[in-house]
RODO-2510 file (C-alpha; in nm, 4 decimals, decimal comma):
residues 359
     n   res          X          Y          Z
     1     x   -20,9463    13,4363     2,1801
     2     x   -21,0202    13,1759     2,4473
     3     x   -20,7609    13,1015     2,7144
     4     x   -20,7314    12,7467     2,5762
     5     x   -20,6554    12,8743     2,2280
     6     x   -20,3875    13,0988     2,3782
     7     x   -20,2356    12,7963     2,5506
     8     x   -20,2513    12,5860     2,2343
     9     x   -20,0712    12,8570     2,0361
    10     x   -19,7756    12,8399     2,2750
    11     x   -19,6789    12,5139     2,1020
    12     x   -19,8180    12,5399     1,7481
    13     x   -19,7947    12,2167     1,5441
    14     x   -19,6643    12,0306     1,8520
    15     x   -19,9816    11,9479     2,0460
    16     x   -20,2436    11,7860     1,8197
    17     x   -20,5690    11,9836     1,8251
    18     x   -20,7810    11,6696     1,8674
    19     x   -20,5813    11,5509     2,1697
    20     x   -20,5843    11,8976     2,3252
    21     x   -20,9613    11,9311     2,2958
    22     x   -21,0220    11,5723     2,4106
    23     x   -20,8463    11,6473     2,7399
    24     x   -21,0755    11,9461     2,7980
    25     x   -21,3907    11,7472     2,7269
    26     x   -21,2770    11,4521     2,9403
    27     x   -21,2027    11,6880     3,2283
    28     x   -21,5570    11,8229     3,2151
    29     x   -21,6988    11,4705     3,2238
    30     x   -21,4780    11,3797     3,5191
    31     x   -21,5414    11,6780     3,7439
    32     x   -21,9106    11,7327     3,6750
    33     x   -22,1127    11,4199     3,7550
    34     x   -22,4421    11,5903     3,6669
    35     x   -22,3061    11,6799     3,3248
    36     x   -22,1805    11,3252     3,2704
    37     x   -22,5148    11,1681     3,3603
    38     x   -22,7050    11,4195     3,1475
    39     x   -22,4715    11,3494     2,8525
    40     x   -22,5254    10,9747     2,8871
    41     x   -22,9019    11,0227     2,8998
    42     x   -22,9317    11,2934     2,6314
    43     x   -22,7392    11,0975     2,3674
    44     x   -22,8833    10,7581     2,4727
    45     x   -22,5367    10,6171     2,5280
    46     x   -22,6517    10,3785     2,8010
    47     x   -22,9578    10,2961     3,0074
    48     x   -22,7554    10,1633     3,2973
    49     x   -22,8143    10,3214     3,6381
    50     x   -22,4540    10,4061     3,7071
    51     x   -22,3139    10,2945     4,0394
    52     x   -21,9529    10,3811     3,9519
    53     x   -21,7747    10,5283     3,6535
    54     x   -21,4186    10,5482     3,5299
    55     x   -21,3116    10,7918     3,2578
    56     x   -20,9714    10,8241     3,0946
    57     x   -20,8188    10,9482     2,7707
    58     x   -20,5781    10,7826     2,5269
    59     x   -20,6216    10,4340     2,6783
    60     x   -20,4170    10,1807     2,4804
    61     x   -20,5453     9,8387     2,3728
    62     x   -20,2858     9,5812     2,2694
    63     x   -20,2748     9,4677     1,9093
    64     x   -20,5127     9,1915     1,8049
    65     x   -20,3877     8,8961     1,6047
    66     x   -20,5197     9,0298     1,2749
    67     x   -20,3794     9,3834     1,3226
    68     x   -20,0271     9,5226     1,3089
    69     x   -20,0733     9,7936     1,5687
    70     x   -20,2380     9,8606     1,9010
    71     x   -20,5400    10,0890     1,9316
    72     x   -20,5785    10,4066     2,1318
    73     x   -20,9289    10,5551     2,1304
    74     x   -20,9548    10,9138     2,2502
    75     x   -21,1853    10,8417     2,5462
    76     x   -21,2393    10,5258     2,7532
    77     x   -21,5393    10,5040     2,9862
    78     x   -21,6373    10,2211     3,2195
    79     x   -21,9916    10,2163     3,3572
    80     x   -22,0774     9,9691     3,6289
    81     x   -22,3349     9,8803     3,8924
    82     x   -22,4118     9,5629     4,0857
    83     x   -22,5784     9,3959     3,7874
    84     x   -22,4107     9,5300     3,4772
    85     x   -22,0833     9,6518     3,3294
    86     x   -22,0443     9,8464     3,0041
    87     x   -21,7442     9,9917     2,8200
    88     x   -21,7725    10,3036     2,6040
    89     x   -21,5013    10,4007     2,3542
    90     x   -21,5095    10,7456     2,1952
    91     x   -21,3151    10,8528     1,8869
    92     x   -21,3046    11,2246     1,8086
    93     x   -21,2143    11,3863     1,4768
    94     x   -21,1552    11,7566     1,4137
    95     x   -21,0537    11,8314     1,0567
    96     x   -20,9274    11,4774     0,9956
    97     x   -21,0905    11,1512     0,9006
    98     x   -21,0953    10,7955     1,0294
    99     x   -20,7655    10,6106     1,0049
   100     x   -20,7452    10,2851     0,8069
   101     x   -21,0036    10,0445     0,9563
   102     x   -20,9819    10,2422     1,2809
   103     x   -21,3456    10,2076     1,3911
   104     x   -21,3620     9,8422     1,2872
   105     x   -21,0518     9,7771     1,4964
   106     x   -21,2063     9,9479     1,7998
   107     x   -21,5235     9,7432     1,7541
   108     x   -21,3161     9,4250     1,7512
   109     x   -21,1473     9,5300     2,0750
   110     x   -21,4889     9,5740     2,2366
   111     x   -21,5908     9,2373     2,0940
   112     x   -21,2871     9,0735     2,2563
   113     x   -21,3338     9,2271     2,6000
   114     x   -21,4417     8,9749     2,8613
   115     x   -21,6771     9,0286     3,1541
   116     x   -21,8767     9,3109     2,9991
   117     x   -22,2460     9,3099     2,9139
   118     x   -22,2294     9,5724     2,6404
   119     x   -21,9800     9,7777     2,4427
   120     x   -22,0576    10,1179     2,2922
   121     x   -21,8453    10,2731     2,0179
   122     x   -21,8999    10,6457     1,9600
   123     x   -21,7649    10,8450     1,6676
   124     x   -21,7831    11,2252     1,7035
   125     x   -21,6732    11,4465     1,4151
   126     x   -21,6650    11,8129     1,3344
   127     x   -21,7300    11,7506     0,9645
   128     x   -21,9788    11,5226     0,7895
   129     x   -21,8392    11,1675     0,7728
   130     x   -22,1246    10,9177     0,7595
   131     x   -22,0386    10,5613     0,8644
   132     x   -22,2050    10,2244     0,8051
   133     x   -22,2654    10,0354     1,1291
   134     x   -22,2923     9,6978     0,9540
   135     x   -21,9520     9,7446     0,7937
   136     x   -21,7891     9,8533     1,1203
   137     x   -21,9265     9,5518     1,3104
   138     x   -21,8846     9,3061     1,0222
   139     x   -21,5869     9,1207     1,1734
   140     x   -21,7223     9,1040     1,5301
   141     x   -21,8183     8,7651     1,6689
   142     x   -22,0900     8,9134     1,8903
   143     x   -22,2205     9,2222     1,7086
   144     x   -22,5426     9,2189     1,9121
   145     x   -22,3537     9,3193     2,2261
   146     x   -22,1962     9,6258     2,0567
   147     x   -22,3679     9,9526     1,9761
   148     x   -22,2300    10,2077     1,7307
   149     x   -22,3354    10,5705     1,7653
   150     x   -22,2313    10,8702     1,5616
   151     x   -22,2611    11,2381     1,6511
   152     x   -22,1319    11,5739     1,5357
   153     x   -21,9461    11,8098     1,7664
   154     x   -22,1989    12,0850     1,7082
   155     x   -22,4576    11,8597     1,8794
   156     x   -22,2290    11,8328     2,1826
   157     x   -22,1749    12,2096     2,1723
   158     x   -22,5489    12,2810     2,1820
   159     x   -22,5892    12,0362     2,4693
   160     x   -22,3055    12,1959     2,6691
   161     x   -22,4338    12,5460     2,5982
   162     x   -22,7799    12,4545     2,7223
   163     x   -22,6492    12,2679     3,0274
   164     x   -22,4240    12,5521     3,1430
   165     x   -22,6562    12,8382     3,0515
   166     x   -22,6481    13,1048     3,3249
   167     x   -22,4293    12,8779     3,5407
   168     x   -22,1384    13,1201     3,5626
   169     x   -21,8974    12,8305     3,5017
   170     x   -21,5979    13,0134     3,3527
   171     x   -21,4186    12,6906     3,2607
   172     x   -21,7174    12,5702     3,0574
   173     x   -21,7557    12,9148     2,8966
   174     x   -21,3945    12,9045     2,7792
   175     x   -21,4432    12,5548     2,6340
   176     x   -21,7520    12,6737     2,4454
   177     x   -21,5566    12,9711     2,3130
   178     x   -21,2768    12,7363     2,2024
   179     x   -21,5309    12,5173     2,0219
   180     x   -21,6642    12,8223     1,8384
   181     x   -21,3123    12,9229     1,7332
   182     x   -21,2442    12,5827     1,5755
   183     x   -21,5767    12,5307     1,4024
   184     x   -21,7092    12,2826     1,6585
   185     x   -22,0164    12,4919     1,7341
   186     x   -22,1559    12,4278     1,3881
   187     x   -22,4157    12,6207     1,1978
   188     x   -22,6413    12,4296     0,9616
   189     x   -22,6926    12,7345     0,7417
   190     x   -22,4882    12,8586     0,4485
   191     x   -22,3244    13,1933     0,5209
   192     x   -22,2300    13,4574     0,2667
   193     x   -21,8692    13,3428     0,3087
   194     x   -21,9714    12,9830     0,2271
   195     x   -22,1556    13,0931    -0,0861
   196     x   -21,8589    13,3042    -0,1927
   197     x   -21,6274    13,0056    -0,1413
   198     x   -21,8518    12,7795    -0,3524
   199     x   -21,8814    13,0365    -0,6291
   200     x   -21,5063    13,0858    -0,6483
   201     x   -21,3886    12,7299    -0,5853
   202     x   -21,3524    12,6458    -0,9541
   203     x   -21,1304    12,9491    -1,0107
   204     x   -20,9266    12,8849    -0,6959
   205     x   -20,8807    12,5191    -0,7871
   206     x   -20,7591    12,6171    -1,1340
   207     x   -20,5019    12,8517    -0,9806
   208     x   -20,3822    12,5877    -0,7313
   209     x   -20,3512    12,3336    -1,0135
   210     x   -20,1474    12,5827    -1,2157
   211     x   -19,9047    12,6452    -0,9288
   212     x   -19,8546    12,2698    -0,8888
   213     x   -19,8476    12,1861    -1,2595
   214     x   -19,5863    12,2232    -1,5311
   215     x   -19,2301    12,2266    -1,3966
   216     x   -19,3472    12,1508    -1,0427
   217     x   -19,5370    11,8402    -1,1526
   218     x   -19,2413    11,7274    -1,3671
   219     x   -18,9957    11,7664    -1,0804
   220     x   -19,2322    11,5876    -0,8387
   221     x   -19,2515    11,3013    -1,0895
   222     x   -18,8717    11,2929    -1,1210
   223     x   -18,8369    11,2572    -0,7453
   224     x   -19,1263    11,0220    -0,6670
   225     x   -19,0936    10,8195    -0,9900
   226     x   -19,4674    10,8525    -1,0537
   227     x   -19,6893    11,1103    -1,2207
   228     x   -19,8842    11,3148    -0,9624
   229     x   -20,2557    11,3162    -1,0401
   230     x   -20,4620    11,6297    -0,9816
   231     x   -20,7646    11,4043    -0,9247
   232     x   -20,6078    11,2848    -0,5991
   233     x   -20,5968    11,6450    -0,4749
   234     x   -20,9730    11,6446    -0,4246
   235     x   -20,9500    11,3160    -0,2337
   236     x   -20,6814    11,4681    -0,0135
   237     x   -20,9058    11,7706     0,0390
   238     x   -21,1958    11,5508     0,1445
   239     x   -20,9969    11,3193     0,3707
   240     x   -20,7217    11,5418     0,5114
   241     x   -20,8254    11,9051     0,4534
   242     x   -20,5330    11,9631     0,2179
   243     x   -20,5144    12,0161    -0,1575
   244     x   -20,1991    11,8236    -0,2361
   245     x   -20,0086    11,5768    -0,4469
   246     x   -19,9417    11,2650    -0,2399
   247     x   -19,7214    10,9687    -0,3256
   248     x   -19,5711    10,6788    -0,1305
   249     x   -19,1961    10,6581    -0,1825
   250     x   -18,9843    10,3454    -0,1351
   251     x   -19,2146    10,1736     0,1132
   252     x   -19,5859    10,1888     0,1833
   253     x   -19,6532    10,4476     0,4512
   254     x   -19,3501    10,6672     0,3803
   255     x   -19,5092    10,9467     0,1823
   256     x   -19,4274    11,2702     0,0072
   257     x   -19,6981    11,5387     0,0121
   258     x   -19,6817    11,8763    -0,1645
   259     x   -19,9362    12,1535    -0,1973
   260     x   -20,1843    12,3484     0,0161
   261     x   -20,2574    12,2657     0,3812
   262     x   -20,5789    12,4199     0,5113
   263     x   -20,6252    12,5441     0,8683
   264     x   -20,9006    12,4618     1,1155
   265     x   -21,0008    12,8267     1,1496
   266     x   -21,1648    12,9827     0,8445
   267     x   -20,9896    13,3137     0,9078
   268     x   -20,6404    13,1588     0,8862
   269     x   -20,4410    13,1496     0,5635
   270     x   -20,3504    12,8017     0,4363
   271     x   -19,9898    12,6874     0,4486
   272     x   -19,8111    12,5963     0,1268
   273     x   -19,5246    12,3537     0,1386
   274     x   -19,4016    11,9995     0,1523
   275     x   -19,4323    11,7094     0,3968
   276     x   -19,2548    11,3800     0,4548
   277     x   -19,4784    11,1493     0,6577
   278     x   -19,4445    10,8020     0,8071
   279     x   -19,7327    10,5823     0,9190
   280     x   -19,7590    10,3863     1,2457
   281     x   -19,7220    10,0504     1,0657
   282     x   -19,4515    10,1490     0,8176
   283     x   -19,1542     9,9169     0,7806
   284     x   -18,8381    10,0623     0,9389
   285     x   -19,0455    10,3324     1,1081
   286     x   -18,7953    10,3684     1,3921
   287     x   -18,5060    10,4293     1,1514
   288     x   -18,7138    10,6758     0,9482
   289     x   -18,8152    10,8684     1,2629
   290     x   -18,4560    10,8935     1,3854
   291     x   -18,3463    11,0215     1,0452
   292     x   -18,6290    11,2755     1,0456
   293     x   -18,5122    11,4014     1,3848
   294     x   -18,1568    11,4302     1,2525
   295     x   -18,2781    11,6200     0,9472
   296     x   -18,4856    11,8543     1,1607
   297     x   -18,1969    11,9290     1,3975
   298     x   -17,9632    12,0080     1,1072
   299     x   -18,2140    12,2282     0,9231
   300     x   -18,4390    12,4553     1,1334
   301     x   -18,6689    12,5193     0,8349
   302     x   -18,8102    12,1697     0,8827
   303     x   -19,0643    12,1273     1,1616
   304     x   -19,1441    11,7919     1,3217
   305     x   -19,4888    11,6686     1,4257
   306     x   -19,5521    11,3654     1,6512
   307     x   -19,1908    11,2493     1,6205
   308     x   -19,2118    11,0959     1,9676
   309     x   -19,5437    10,9204     1,9003
   310     x   -19,5524    10,5490     1,8254
   311     x   -19,9203    10,4976     1,7411
   312     x   -19,9884    10,7916     1,5078
   313     x   -19,8653    10,9338     1,1815
   314     x   -19,5481    11,1406     1,2200
   315     x   -19,4012    11,3919     0,9781
   316     x   -19,1604    11,6720     0,9099
   317     x   -19,2752    11,9717     0,7102
   318     x   -19,1368    12,2825     0,5495
   319     x   -19,3978    12,5422     0,4666
   320     x   -19,4953    12,9080     0,4569
   321     x   -19,8276    13,0796     0,5142
   322     x   -19,9985    13,1808     0,1908
   323     x   -20,0191    13,5397     0,3134
   324     x   -19,6397    13,5667     0,2690
   325     x   -19,6982    13,5582    -0,1068
   326     x   -19,9814    13,8103    -0,1241
   327     x   -19,7553    14,1082    -0,2017
   328     x   -19,6008    13,9347    -0,5040
   329     x   -19,6969    14,0703    -0,8466
   330     x   -19,7605    13,7187    -0,9797
   331     x   -19,8839    13,4741    -0,7159
   332     x   -19,8720    13,1724    -0,9455
   333     x   -19,5112    13,2314    -1,0495
   334     x   -19,4029    13,2982    -0,6900
   335     x   -19,5675    12,9805    -0,5594
   336     x   -19,4307    12,7695    -0,8437
   337     x   -19,0838    12,9012    -0,7665
   338     x   -19,1260    12,8141    -0,3982
   339     x   -19,2435    12,4591    -0,4743
   340     x   -18,9478    12,4096    -0,7088
   341     x   -18,7060    12,5303    -0,4381
   342     x   -18,8541    12,2806    -0,1929
   343     x   -18,8220    11,9929    -0,4397
   344     x   -18,4629    12,0934    -0,5215
   345     x   -18,3861    12,0824    -0,1501
   346     x   -18,5458    11,7385    -0,1318
   347     x   -18,3076    11,6074    -0,3988
   348     x   -18,0177    11,7339    -0,1844
   349     x   -18,1648    11,5734     0,1269
   350     x   -18,1928    11,2401    -0,0535
   351     x   -17,8169    11,2472    -0,1128
   352     x   -17,7408    11,3529     0,2452
   353     x   -17,9702    11,0922     0,4035
   354     x   -17,9427    10,7791     0,1840
   355     x   -18,0697    10,5607     0,4694
   356     x   -18,4311    10,6647     0,4101
   357     x   -18,6362    10,4377     0,1778
   358     x   -18,6535    10,6876    -0,1058
   359     x   -18,6835    10,4295    -0,3883
***
């Protein structure tokens, strides 16, 4: 295990993986000017002969008139010489997908920046997530001054591996090892494990549907007031790496999620459980967050994520690793029973915390 993975595991589910890795990558770009210039040239990010550069992470842009929230791209880069100034925004995704209109919003911010000659928007993902440049730039007044580029993290990994080959740079070696551990190194070949997963997916999906069906589905419906659709589970799997029921409750952006939550590492067991989430633009978000904190402090089985964040989704979860059920004689019955217990607890919580927008 890499030293960075060891550090990340000291605060599991507290430090977002994407933010943690972004800080490592930004540090490399800051301290190694040769690497930075080679990265700019290799990926054709800019043709400017850089006189000065400024790099930061999590830079916040104030909300535009047609948006409810501010924007915070993962990496902000300013390139400048005597004749030209360019701004580069980088958004990184590891196991998650683009937020609602996120890239379009970043493009609009670039479009509204004054005193720049060019804006570059870069989208780097671990998984395949093809984007349409025309759609992203469709609301920009000056689309000709903005470039959109899309890469995969495995391309960055190969570049870093080649750049630091035989360099003896221990810091870079640990970052490369971390990227391998979280699937960022990529491998454009099917492995025997991949083929096995494809061959068995239909059976596994049937079993997951059975654990979430019947009494569990009925009780979910009784709480959320709507029938959970198994068809949405595949959408959740595609967009959020989780096979789950998902339903907004009393207000848009306050959601109930139940099912299977996959891990970034293929060797890790999924978690099974329940989640209450609140979006960055949800009405009464502040009240909901404070209530979540109160719930978490009164019940240690609930774990909070991003409860101090204002620009991201926040949630509280109660879950168990799937390996805790492996010794049961009947996995389906045991998991159904666990889901029912969680939903029963949720009915109790609704009575104890009536201030949340449940209905």
